[in-house]
N, C-alpha and C positions, 0 to 999 in steps of 0.2 A: 308471572309464570302460571303456564297451566300445568295441568295435573300429567299429560304424556310428557312435555318436558322436563317434568321434575324427575316422573317411571326413566328417559332416557339416560337423563344426569347421575339414577344411580340416589336419589335422594330419601328414597324409601327404602331402600337397602342398608340391613344390617351387618355391618363387621362382623368378622369374623374373629371370636376373640383368643388369643394365645394358651396355649396349653389345655384349652376345652378338650377333651378327648374321654371316651366311653370306661377307659383304663384309668382313668383319674379319680376315681369315686371319692371324696373326700369335703370338707367341709367349706375348702377353699374349691373346688370345681361343683358346688353347690351353690356358693354365694357368686361365681362367675355367673351361671346358668340359673339363677333368679333376676340377675342385672340383665342377661341377654333377653329372659321370657320381656322383661317388663318395656325393653325398649321393641321388640318385634310386637308389642301391642298398643306402644304408643307412634312407632310409625303407621300401622297396618288403620289405625284412630284419626291419625292426619291426612292419609288417604282418603279413605271414607268422608272425610270432611271438607276435604280439596275436590272430592267427588260431588257431592251435594253443594258446591257453592259455584263448581263449572256449571253444572247442570242445571241451575236453578231450585233445587227441590229440598233447598232449605227449609226445614220448619214442614216439612210435608208426610202426612201421618203413616203416609207408606215406606219412607226414603228408608227406614230401617231392615221394611222385610227385601228390597231391590238390591240394599248392600251384598244382603245375606245369601241373595239367589246369585247376583254376579257373583262371589266371591265361591260360592258352592260350585259353578261352574268354571270358573276360568282361573283359582288359585295354584293347582298344578301348573300352569300355566307362568306363574310371576306376576307380578302386579299389571302390567300389560295387559295383559290376557284378560285381568280382571277388569281393567279401562274400556275395554272392547264391549264384554257382555254386559257391561253397566250403561255403554252408549245403547247397546240394542233393546235393554228393555226399558231405560225412563221413558221413553214413548208412554208406557201403561201406567203412570203414575205423573206425566208432567200437565200442567193444565193449558200449556198451548202447542198439545198434538189435535 
């Protein structure tokens, strides 16, 4: 399955945690928030690895910078927009360009 299909299918989405509201600042909230944050990091890392694989830049010394720039430019629009930014920028580091 390619990265865009995973984005469309919601693979990288992090589900809402019931009861996780700003008003409920408690140990339960802190625990739920840590779990949520860890899941967000894991989904973002899986997305990055899948992009590197799909675009053939695994092991490229500039791959981290590429993802950082694509994420910076597109994250407000979600993973779909990050994907498009990555696709636009990858030729700058690709050996096949």
